[in-house]
N, C-alpha and C positions, 0 to 999 in steps of 0.2 A: 765221765758224764760233767755236764756242765752245770756249773752251780748257779742259782737263782740270784738276780741281784739282791745286795743286803739292805735290810731296812733301816732306816735311820730317822731321827726326828729332824722336822724341818729347820734348815739351815739358810737363811736367806745370807746373799752377799752380793751385791749389785755393783762390783769392781769396774763395772762398765763406767759408771758414773763419772769417774777421773777421766775420760777422756770424751764425754757425752757433746762437749760444747763442739768438738768439730768432727765427730765421727757419727752423728745422727741428728735428726730431728724429732723433736716431740711431738705425738700425732694422736689422734682419738679413733677407737674403733668405730666401726659401721654401728648402728642402731637397727638391729637385724626384727623383723616382724615375729619371729617365732625362733625359740630355743629348745629344740631335741635333742638331747643326747643319744648318740648314736655309737660312742666308743669311747669306754676310758681304760686306759692301761694301768691296771693296778699293779701289776709288778713290778712296773719303773716308776708310777707313784709313789711306792713303798720307798722305793730307793732315794728319793727326794722328800720324803717324810709329809706326803700330801695324799695318801691313800685312805687317811680319816675323813676326808672330806665327804659329805654326803651329797646326793644327786643335785639337791637345791644350790650349795654352795659350790659344787664344782661347775654348774652353768653359769652361776654369778662371775666365778672367775674367767670360764673357758668357754663362755658364749656372750657376756656384756664385758668382760675384760675388766670387772673391778680389780684393782690392786691387791695383790698378795700383801701379806703383813711385813712392813719393813723391807720392803723389796722396791722395785722402781715406781716412782709416784705416778708416772706415765709413759706409756710404753714410747719406743724409739724406732723410726724408720731409719736405716742404716744407709749411709753413703757409700757410693763405689762405682768405680768404671769397671770396664771388663771387655775382652775380645769375644765376639760371639763368631762363632763359624770362621775365628782369624781375623775379621773385621773389628777394629777399634771402635768403640762404642762409649763416650763421655755421658749421654743421657739415660744412666741406670740409677741404681738405689732399690730398696724395697717399694716395690709399685703397689703390691697387694700384700704385705705382713708388715710385721714391726717384733722387735727385741722385746717381749712382756716380763720376763724375770729373770734373776740370776740366782743359783742355790748350790749349796756342796751334797756331794753324796757321800757314803760312808768311807770313802778313800782319801775324800779331802778334794779331788776333782770339782773343778768348776763346771756349772751346767747350764746351760741355757733354755729358757721356754722362749721360743718363737713362732709366728703365727704363719699362717697361708689362707687368704680367702678375708681377711678383717677389714677390708675395706679401702678406700682410696688414701693415698698419699701424695706430697709433692712429687713423689716418682712415678707417678702412676699413667703416664702418657698415653691419656685417652682413655685408659682401660677402665674397667668398671672396679677393680679391685677385689672380685668375688673370686670363688672356686666353686667347681661343681661337684656332687656329692659322690659322681663316678670318681671322678679325680681324687676327692679324699679317700675313698673305697681301695681305689689303686696304690696309693701312698701307702697304706696302712698293708699291702699285699707284698710290695716291693721291701720297705722297711722290715717286717717280720722275716721274711724268706733270706735276706741278707744277714739278718743278724744269726739265725739259724746255721746259715753257711758258714758264719766265722767272719763277713765282714765287719769293719769298722763302720757302723751306719747311724745317721739319727734315728730316734725311736718316733713312732706315730702315738704321742700320747693322748690325745682327747680330738673327737670329730663332734660335731654340733649341728645337725640340719637347721638351717635357718629362715627356711620359709619363702625364698625369693624364686622365680621363675627366671632362669638364664639364657641367654640363646648364644650358641657358639656354634663354629664353623666347621667343626672336625667332631662334632658328634650331635645326634638328632636332638632338635631343641623345639619348645621349651625344654631346659632341664631342672634339675634339683640342684640347690644351694647349700654350702655347707662352709664350714669353718673349721679349719684343722691347727692344731696346737702342736708341734713338734720338740722333743726335748732334744738338744745337741750339744755336744762337746765345744761351745765357741761357735760364733758366726762370722770370723774373721776370715775375709775371702783373699784371693791373689789380687781380685778387681781393687779391693780395700787399699792395697800398697800401690797399685796402678793410679787410683786417682790423687793419692799425694804425690806420687812423681809429677804428675800433671801439673797440679796446684804448686808444687814446689815447697812444699811443708816440709823440710826437712828436719825441725824440730818435732813436728807431730809425727813424724815416719819414726825417729829416734824413739820416742814414747810408745808408739805401737809394737816397735820390736821389741822393748822391755817389758809390755803388757803380756805380750805372746810368750816369751822367755820363763815369765813370772808364774803367769795362770795356767800354762799348755806346758809344763816341763818335761824335758827331754834329754836325751842324752849329749855331752858336748860334742864338738867335731874332733874327728879322728885324728889319731896322733901322727903330725908331719902335715896337715891340711894347711895350706898357706893360710895366715892371719885367724888360725883356728881360735883364736881369742877374742876376736871382735864378733859383738853381740850379731850384729847383720849375718855374717859370715855362719857363727853356729846356728842362727834361725835357717838359713837356708839351707845346711845341712840336714837339720831336723826335717823339714817340709820335705825334700827330694826322698828321705829315707821313709817318709810316712806314704806318700803319695805313690811311690814305687810299691810298697806293700796293699796299697788300695786298688790300684792297675792290677796287679796279681790276684787279688781277691775277686775283681768281675771276671778274670779268666779263668778261675777254678769253680768258679759260679756259674759260669755260660750265661752272663748277665750281661745286657746291653743298656749302659745309662741314657743314651739317646742326645743329650744336650753337654757335652764336656768343655763348657765356656768357662774362662777364668773367673767371671763371677760366680761360678758354682763349684770353685774351688776352695773347701775349708783348708786353713792351714793347719788344722791338725788331724789331716789326712783321712778326715770322716765323711763318707759319703753322704749325700743330701741331695735334696731338692728333685722329687721324682716326678717328671712330667711324663712326655713319652720315655717308655723302657719296654724291654721285653725279655725273654728267657729265650736262649735259643732252641728250637724245635728240633733242630738238628746240627751238627758241628759243622758252622760256615762262617768263615774268617771274613766274609762280604756281609754279612746281615746287619742291616741297621734297624734302629727303632723309631727314627721321626722322619714321617713322610715326606717332610722338607728337606732332609738330608740328603740331597741329590746327587752330591761328588761323594758320598760315602766317608766324608770326614771324619764320623764317630762311629765306624762300622768296629763289629767285634773284634776283629783282629787289628784294627788301629787304634784301639783306646790307650793302649800303653804309650805308642807314639803321641797321641794329643795329649795325655796328661804330663809327659815329659816336655811338649813344647811348653805347657802351660808354667811348668817349673822355670822354664828358660825366660816367661814373662816378668815372674817374680825375682829373677835374679836383675834383670834389667830397669826394675823400678828401686831396687835397692843399689843400684848404681850412686842414687842421691846420697846414699851414705857411705858406700865402699867404690871410688871412682876406678880402684884398680882391677882389670877384667880375669888376670888370673886365678884368684881366688873364690871367683863367682862361677868360672869354667870347670874346676877342681869338684864344686860341689856336684855342677849339672852330669859331670863324666860320672859320678859313681850311679846314677840311675839305672842304666841297663843291665850292669852286674847286680845289683840289689833286687829288681824287678825279677830275673829270670832265677835268681836264689829264692825269693819268695813264692813264686809260682810253683817250682818243684816242690817246696815244702807244703805249701796247701794244697796240691792236687795228690801228695802223697799223705797227707793227713785225711783228705776227704775219703781217699783209698782205703784206710785203716790200715796202711803198710809202715813198717819201720823205715826211715831213710837211710841211706848209705853215706851220704854226705860227699859224694864223690861224683866223677863224671855218670855214672849210671843212674843217676837221679834224672839227669838231663836227659838221658837215651829213654827213659820209661815216660818221661813227661811226653817226647816228640811221638813216641810209639803210642801214647794215650789219643792223641790228637788225632794221628793216622787212623787209629782204627775206629773212632769214632765217625770220622770222615768215611772210611771206604764201607762201615756198616749202617750208617746212615742212621746214627744213633744221636737222641739229645744226651747232653752231658747228666740230666737228671736219672735217666735209665743206665747210662752206662757206671756212674759210679755205684748207684744201686747193686747192680749186677755183679760186679767186681769188687764189692767191698771185702776188705780182709783175704783177698785172694780166692774167695769162694768158685773163682772162675777166672780162665787165663785168656788173656787176648795176646799170648807170644812169648817167646824165649826169654824176654825181657824182664819178666817177672818172677824166674826161677830163683833169682838171688834175695828175693823178699820175702819177709815173714809178716805176718799180721801182729798189729800191737795187740797187748794184753787186751781183752775183752771186745774186741774188734766186731763180732758179730753178738754179744750176749742181748742188746737191747730188743725188744719186739719190733720195734721201729724197722728192721732190717728183715722182718718176715711179712710185711705186706707193701702193697704197690707205695711208691713213694709220692709224695704230695709233688705237684710242679703248679708254676704260675704262668701255665702256655697260654696263649691267646684264646684259645677255645674254652679254657677254665675260668678266666678272669670275665668271660662275656656270661657264661652262663652263673657264675655267682652274682654278676651286676642283675642279671635278668630277673634274678628272684628277687632282690632288693626293691628293681625298679618296677615290675608288674604284679608282685604280691606284697611289698613292704614286707619280706621274708628275710632276716637276717639268721636265722638257723645254719645255710648252708655256707656263708662266710664264717662265722664264729666256729663251724666244724671243721672247715679248712684249716684255720689259725691253729684250732688245738693238733691237728695233725702236724703243721708246719711245726711249731714248738716243741712236739714229741721228738720231729728230727734232729732238731739242735740240741735236745738233751741228749738224744743219743749220739750226736758227734761228738758233744765234749767241748771245750775250749780249742780254738784255734791256736796254732804256734805261729806267734808273732814276735819280733822282736822286742826286748825290754825296753821299756820307758814310751811305747807307741800308744799307750790307751790312758 
């Protein structure tokens, strides 16, 4: 079973200030007409020493963004570039969010509190810097389900309704507004490195590599890796490992992110920034989440390809520090085998079966996808029905035994929660029409029960 995040005293540590002169720009939050608390994640607030805040103090910090004690004196809108649907765009940066604070958890990890919908910045590009309340609700749903399914994801920390009427082209308008605060293991993106390449700031690039290796530690480069003692090569190996596992976590969850641009790739391997997303209603490699993804570039079955391509863009940026191509290519070539191993590991974990550690795991993986496709099943229904081997979808399962306790939890004896389109729309309808948050809270409770039943996902050492 999964343990709850460990409570800790508030431990501020604004390490980003050492890079702030060239990494971001000081900004102010919008002055909202209203601050109405709609969501506070007390599980994770306890993990960073903030669960003791009463609602008034919470709104002061996460609705009006008064600085936390001994933390960033002013929010920072971070600078970055990025490839958006494979087209390079230098006009990026935090356009409706900022880095608000940094603090430590009980394991010593450096965590960021960042925002979405907190107002305009120098990078807003004619946008209003706001977030719809429905968008905030959808981010809660995405992060809670991905966390339950073992993905390394940002956490929806706070949602405050802000009392403005927003006009959007992709949902009925006017619609309600909100500001979201998310808890993340860093906000350094592949696009951050891409910007430093374009502006030819090698010293800043080296400082950023050192920051990432220090604040987001991971394993060394594999034995025999070319230039395996070079900091930039060590970092690239770590990012490839982390992002291969992230791609696998999407596959095992049946999740489609929708916008896998390089500015949405956290070098910690933590999934974040949930705009258009969907869970598969049935197993379909061509399923897309974003209505504007006309070419299916980020379709469900192409997500690993897209994430691998993004790793390649990090390698291109790191050529500012490592002009020799072979060491960079050696790191990138590890992506596919790491992804396949992580996907098998995660699918077997979700099925509650003991892995074999050989080619049989790959056969089971292939059989699972084929069965879901032929039976027209969603991954949610499939993993629930076949958990612990309580039913068989073919002879390939005969070699597998359930893990201890695979069916002990009551979550396996009631229908599984899902985040399918119809479910999300019903939850939003209750809020939009009746201001009734009860169905959403009940749904989140079921998702968290599922996460407790699944326990901790099997991830490589040093990835969190």
